[in-house]
N, C-alpha and C positions, 0 to 999 in steps of 0.2 A: 552329519553335515547338513547345514540348512541352506537351501537354495543355491547350490554351487554353480558358478559361471564357468570356472576352469578349475580342474583338480590336478594337484601335483602329488608328490610322494609324501611330504610331511605337512603341507599346507593346502588350502584351497582359497580361491578368490570368489567373492560374492558381492552383490550390491549392498551398499551401506543401509543400515536400518535406524529407525528412531532410537532403538535401545542402544545402538553404538554411540549415539550422541550423548546419552546420559551415562555411558560407561567411562572408560579411561581415555577415549579418543581425545576429548577436549583437553585433558590434562597433559597429554604428550606434547602439545604445542605451546605449553608454558614451561616445560622442563628444559633447563639450560643445556643439558647434555644432548637431548634429542634435537634441539633447534640450533645447536652451535654452528652448523654449516649450512643451514637453510637460508637462502638468499632473501626470502621475503617474510621471515617470521621473527619480528623483533618486538611485537606487542604481546602482552599477556593474553591468553585465551580464556574463554569462559564457556560454560555449558550453553548460555544464550547465544554467544557468537558462533559456537559450533552448530547450533540448530539453524541459525541463519544461513551458514555455509551449506549445510545439508539440504535445506529447502531450495537453495540456488542450483545445486549440482544434480539433484536426484533426477531431474527431467532434462538435463543438459544434453545436447547432441554435439557440443564442442569440447566436452571433457568426459572421460570415462574414469570415474573414481571408484575404486574397488576396495572393499575391506579384505584384509589378509587374516585368515583364521587358521588356527592349529587344527589339523584333522582329528587328533585324538580327543581333544577337549571341546572343540568348537569355540575356543577362546579367541576373541578379537585381539590380534597382536600388532596390527599395523595397517597402513593404507598404501595404495599404489595408484598410479594414474597414467593415463594417456591424455594430455591436456593440450589446449590450443590446437585442437584438431582442425586442420584446414582440408575440407573435403574437395576443393578444387585442385589444390596442389598435392593432396594426399600425403600430408605429413603431420607429425605431432611431437610433442615433448613427452619424454618418459621420465618417471620419477617414482621413488619409493621411500617410505619412512617406516621403520620398525620401532614401534613405541614401547613395547614390553621388553625390558632390558634382558631378560633371560633368553630371548629369541634373537638377540643381536649377534648373529654369527654369520659367517660367510655362506653356510649351507642354505639358510633361509633366504638371504639376499639373492643368491644365484638362482634359486628356484623361482622367486618372484620375477626376476628379470627374464628367465626362460619363458615363463607363462605370458608375461606382458608382451614380449616380442612376438610370440606366436599369435596372440590375440590381434596385435597391430597389423601383422602382415597377412595372416590367413583369414581371420574373421572380419576385420575392418577394411581389408584390401588397401592398406596404406603402402606407400613406396619408400618413405624416409622417416627415421626417428632421430630426434635431437636429444642429447643429454648435456646438461650444463652442471658443472661442479666447481667447487673452490679448490684451487691448486694444492693447498696443504691438507686436504682431507685425507685421513689415514687409510681409507679403504676404497673409496669410489674409483680412483685411477685404476686399481687392479681389476675392479668389477667391469668397467667399460672396456678395458683391454682384453679381458677374458672373452667378451662377446664381440671383439674386433671392431668396436666403434673407432672411427678415424677422426683425428683432430681436425677441426674445421676452422678454428680461430681461438684467439686469446683476447680477453678484455684485461688489459694491463692495470694492475693496482686498483681493482674494481670493488673489492670486498674487504671490509675492515675486520681483522681477526687477530687476536693476541697482540693488541697495541700496534698493529701495522696493517698497511694495505697489501693484499695479496691478489694474484691473478685469478680470473675465472676462466675455465677452459670450456670450450664448446666443442662437442663431438657429434658425429653423425654415423648412423648405421643405415645402409641402403638395403632394401629388400632383396635386390638382385645378389648382393654379396652374401647375405644371410642364406639365401636359397642354395647358392653354389657350395658354401661351406657345409651345409647340412644335407646336401644332395637331395634337394626338394625340387620336383619338376615344376616348371612355370605354368 
């Protein structure tokens, strides 16, 4: 493992590196399968664009972008984030993208979410997390339900997918609820 920030069973999270930029990272965000349900990813990506993004986020205090790596091989397999962090109101948006197709399974996604939620509530002392997803996404509803995110709103016919407009679902997880469920003292 190289510079782990959080360690799980099969994966670990670390700060992104310049070598990630020139690896597969930039290609994931041009891949139609990977970007199909991403609300803000409709333009092709390039190594140069990824480097600009990297330079913007590496010192950011309003977004925590982390590389997801396989523990066995150190392979960079995805990215995850706590973004739009509001330090006054103590909330953030939570998201993940698994770019390497052979790691796109529920086990990896659950492990990423487990670690990100722990980071948000324990390390960063946030109070609320928001997840936003497209209503016809095949796996995200199950993932946010597993972690007991509660529906907070719906943006009707907000996302164009498969030749029609579909809803975008906004969900919220409160630290207080997460602590109770996991029997964590305040």
